[in-house]
N, C-alpha and C positions, 0 to 999 in steps of 0.2 A: 568203183574207184573214180574219183573226180578227174576230169580232163586236165592235162597239164596246162592247157591254155588258161585255165582259171587260177593258176598259181603264179606268183611272181617268179622272175628268173632267179636262178641260184645266186645267192649273195646279195639279193635285193629283197626288201621287206615292206609289206603294207603296214601303215601306222593308223591305228583307230582307237576309239575309246575301249577301255579306260586308260591304256598306256599313253595315248596322245595327250591326256590331261597333264601328265608329268612333264612332257616335252613343252607344253604351253607354259607351265609354271616356270620352267627354266628360262625360256625365251623372254617371258615378261619381266622376270627379275633382271636378266642381262640388259634388256633395253633400258630399264629404269636406272641402273648403275652407270651404264655407258653415257647416258644423258648428263649425269653429274660431272663426268670427265670431259664433256664437250665433244663427244664423238657423234657423227651422223652416219646414217646408213647408205650404203652403195649396193646396187644390185647389178652385177655384171652377167653377161651371157654364160650359159653352161658350155657353149661350144665356141672354141677359139681357133685361130690358126696355130698349127703345131709349133711354129717358131716362137710364139709367145712363151710357151713352156720350156722349149729347148734352150732358148737364150736366157730366160730368167732363172730357171731351176738348175740348168746345167745339162748339156747333151749326154754326159757320161753317167749321170745319176741312174739309179735303179728305177726311179719313177718314170723317166723318159725312155730308158732302154727296155724295160720289161712290163711296166704296169699301166701305161696309158691306153685308153680306148681311142686309137688313132685310125683314120680312114680317109679316103678321098671322096669329096662331095661331088655333086653333079657338075660343078664348075671346074672340076679338076684340081681344086685346092686341097692341100693336106691339112686336115683339121683334127681336133681331138676334144673329147669331153674333158672338162677341167678336172685334174687330179688333186688340185689344191687351190686356195683362193687368192694367195698373194700375187701371183703372176698377173691375173686378170685385173686386180685392183691397181697394180703398178702400171699396166698397159693403159688403163683409164687415166691415171694421174699423169703419165708421161704425155699422153695425147692432149690433155687439158692444160699442160704446162704448169701443173701444181707441184711446188717444191716443199710446201709446208701445209699439212692438212691432217685432220683426225677423222678417219673413216672406219666403218666396220661392215662386215658382210655376214650373212647367215643363210646357209642353204646347202644343197646337195653337191657332193663331189663324187668322182668315179675313178676307181682303180681296178684293173683286171688282175687281182691277186687272189690267192686261195682264201675263201671265207673261213673265219674262225670266230671264237667268242670275242665280241667287241670290235670285230673287223669285218666289214662288208664291202661288196663291190660298189654299191651306192651307199655312201655314208654322208653324214651332215656335220658341218663345222660352223662354229662361230669364230671369226677372225677379226683382229683389229690391226690397223696400220697407222702409226703415228709418224708422219713423214717429217723429215728434218735432218740436219747434219748430226754427226756423232756427238753424243752427250751422255756421260755417265748418269746424270740426273734424269734424263728422259728414259734411259734404260731402266733405272730403278723404279721410276714412276710406273712404267709399263708392267714390271713384275708385280708391283703393289696393286695395280688394277686387276691383274689376273687373280691374285689372292683375294681381293675384295669380291670379285664375281663368284668365286667358290664359296666364300662366306655367305653371300646373298642367297644361295640356294641350299644352305645348311650342310655343306660338305666340308667337314674338317678331317684332320688326321692325314693330310697329304704331306709329301716331302718334296723339297725343291732342291734341284742340283743345278749348279752354274759352272760355266767355263768360258773360255774366249777362243775365237778363231783368229784373233789378232787383226792388225791392219792389213790392207792389200799388199803392202810391201813385205810383209812377213811370209807370204804364201810360199815363195820359192825356197826360203831357208827352212821352213817347217817341213815341206815335202822332202827336201834333200836329207834333213836330219832323220826323219822317220824311215826313209828308204835305207839309210845307212844302218840304223838300229835294227831294222828287220832283216837285213842281209844274212846274218848268221842263223836266222830263224826260218828262212824261206821254205825249207823242206817240210815244215810243220803247218804251213798255211793251206787252207782249202783252195779248191780250184778258182773260185770267184776272187778270193783275196790275192792269189798269185797274179791274177790279171789286174786287180785294183792297185797292187803295189807299184806298178809302172804307170797306170793311167789316172788313178784317183786315190792316192795312198791313204788319205784320211779315212776313207770308208773302211779300211781294215780295222780301225779302232771300233767301228760300229757293228762288226760282224757278230751274228748270233750263234755261229757254230761253236760248240764247246771247246774244241781244240784251239781255235783262233782266240777265243775269249781268254783262255789260259795264257797264251803266248803274249798277248798285248799287256797283260798285267806287269810284265817285266820291262816294258818300254819306258823311257823317260817321258815326263809330261811335255805336251806340245809347247808350253810356255817357255821351256828351256831354249827353244830355237827362235823365240821371238825377241824383238827389240824391247828395251826397257819401257818405252811409252805404252806399249800394249799391255804389259804386265801391270803398269801403274793404273791404266784405264780400268782393268778388272778390279784392282784393289779399291779404287774409288767407288765403283758400283757396289761392292760388298760393304764398304763403310756406310754408304747412303741407305742400303737395305737395312742395316742394323739400326740406323736412326729411325727408320720406318717400322721397326720392331718385326722385321721379317728375317727369319733365319734360313740361310742357304748353304748347302754343303758344296764345297768346291770339288768338282770331279774332273780330273785331268784326262779321262778317257771319253768324256762327252764331246761329240763333234757335230751332231745333227747331220742329216743326210743331204742337204741341199747346198749347192755351190755359192749361192748369193750371200751367205752369212759373213759378217765382219764383226769383230769385237765380241760383245756379250752374246752368249747363247745360254739357254736354260731348258730344263724339262721338269715337269711335275708328275709325280707318280702317286698311286694310292694303293694300299695293301688289299683293299676290297676287290681289286681286279685280278688278283692271283699272280701267277708267274709273269704274265704279260701286263705289267702294272703301269705302263706309261699312260698318263691321262691327257697330257698336252705338252706343247713345247713352243719355243719362240726364240727370237734373237734379233740382233741388229743386222741390217743388210745394206748392200749397194747393188742395184740392178740396172743394167744398161739395156735399153730397148731402142732400136733404130737410132742410135747415136745420142740418146737422152739418158742420163743417169739419174735415177731416183734413189735417195737414201732415206732410211727410216728404221723403225723398230716395231716389232709386232709379235703376235702369237696367234695360234689357232687351237681350239679345243673341240674334240670330237663329241658330239652330243650323245651318240650311242654309248660311249664309255662313261660319260657323266651319269646317264640314266642307270647303267649297270652298277656304278659305285653307289648311287643313292639307294637303289633297291637292295643292294647288299647290306646297307646300313639300316634297313627296315623302313625306308620311305615308300609309301604306297601311293599309286596314282589316285587322284580323287577329282571329281567334277567340281570346279570352283563355284559353279552356280547351284550345286545340288541343295545347299541349305536354304537357298532363296526360291528355288523353283517350285511352282505349284502345278497341279494337274486339274484341269477342268473336266468334270464328268457330266455327260449329257444323258439324262434319264428320259429317253424318247427322241424320236426324229424331229419332232416339231420345234425343239429348243436348240437343236444343233447349230443352226445358222446364227441365232442370237448369241450362243456361246462362242462362236467364231469371232463375232464382233467384239465380245467382251475380251477374248484373248488378245486381239489386236490392240485394244485400248490399254490393257495392262502392260503389254510389251512396250508400247509407246511411252509408258511411265517407268520403264526400266525394270519391270518384273518378268523374269524368265518363266514361261508357262508352256504347257503342252496340252493337247486335247486330241481325242479320237475323231477322225472325219470319215471313217469307213463304215459307220453304223454298227459297231460291235456292241455286244450286250453290256449291261451295267456291270455285271460280274467281271467280264473280260477287261473292261476299262479300269476297274479297281485293282485287278491283278497287275495291269501295266503300270499303274501308279505305284504299287508296291515294289515292282522290279526297279523302278526309277529311284526308289528310296527318297521320295519327296516327303517333306515335313507336313505339308498341308494340301488338302483337296477341296475344290469348290464343286459342290453337287447342285445341279439344277435340273428340275423336271418341269412338266407342264403346270403343276400346282404352284411351284415357286415362281414360275414365269407369270402366272396370272396375278400373284400377289406382289410382284415386283421385289422379291427377296432372293437371297442366295444362302445356301448352307455351307459354312466353312468348317471342315473337319480336320482336327489335329490327329495325324496318323500315329503319333507317339503314345498318346493316352486315350484316343478314341472319342474325345469330347467334341461336341458340335454346338454351333450357335448360328442363329439366323440374323442376317444383316442386309440392309438396303445397300444400293451401289456405292454411295459416298462412304458409308461406314466400312464396306468391304475394301475399298481402295485404301482407306486410312489404315485398316488392319494389316494389309499386305505391304504397304510402303513405310509404315511407322517403325 
């Protein structure tokens, strides 16, 4: 039995070929699309002061209360591994004095929750933040960008649900209205929701316990407790989405779990993920850090769930360079050094290639080329070296031809 030291921690996973090729395909497609929309990358630390998350996300949220990896560092500061990307991005923007910007992040997040399919303790997210004042057009564009990203990786069949958290001035009326509506149902709430009813009542709508899910179906929509401008804001977002040919179902029970949301919120689900079908989500927010308020709209997508959905639809990981990669086989020690020089020259010309440098037999080298599924192999021994030629073998039909160096490079790059 292998030592546990050699295995990753529970809820954390090594990523390697061939699966990593699918991750790279997703990331490359995302970067290309985001550039079209004017977004630039930001890379924030994975470790932040705990106040960054408590103030941005909300001190009473499950993320802060239950899920963060929080500890005291050597300097006595309370710090945490980032459980999501928006807070760190906003901390950066507030520190830089940026009020309007288009930024994205791509990297690992950490939550100490029970691992399950599509949910890990270290997981990866792509997130975007379009900073600026409230605007239905900006919200609709952000939703359209997310749909564009999913199209770019070939993932169709998803569903989009939208709702609103209303303006900041609606929060008190919404909370009071929901508490009043829940009062006659209080005995049926789970222990967590009984606590949430007084401290963070919106979270009751998001509870996954079957009993609570049944009870909240009878509640009035949160928009009933909001001022008319907030309802009009959501209606305008929906109108613009229809103009962009994006269909969104309005879901009155959608609340999202973080306190910084204002106005438009949305979630995207995909049936390939099964019962836990949430693929991603986003919304408009206003976050105050150290007396600076940053407004914007954004979303985050979990890469693990994207990979699961793609694989469920039959998309297999593939080495993007496999069709172009060649294998250089050395028939004898005397030519291995020359073949190393050849490999480096070909790589400099943009040709992916591999060769054995450990002195394995010709047969072992050909087996390695077969396992790599390369299309072409360059064979060279002492006879070919003496005559200044190379044998180029097509692994699909077994044909071979002898070429000098200029002709070989032309054949491989043409």
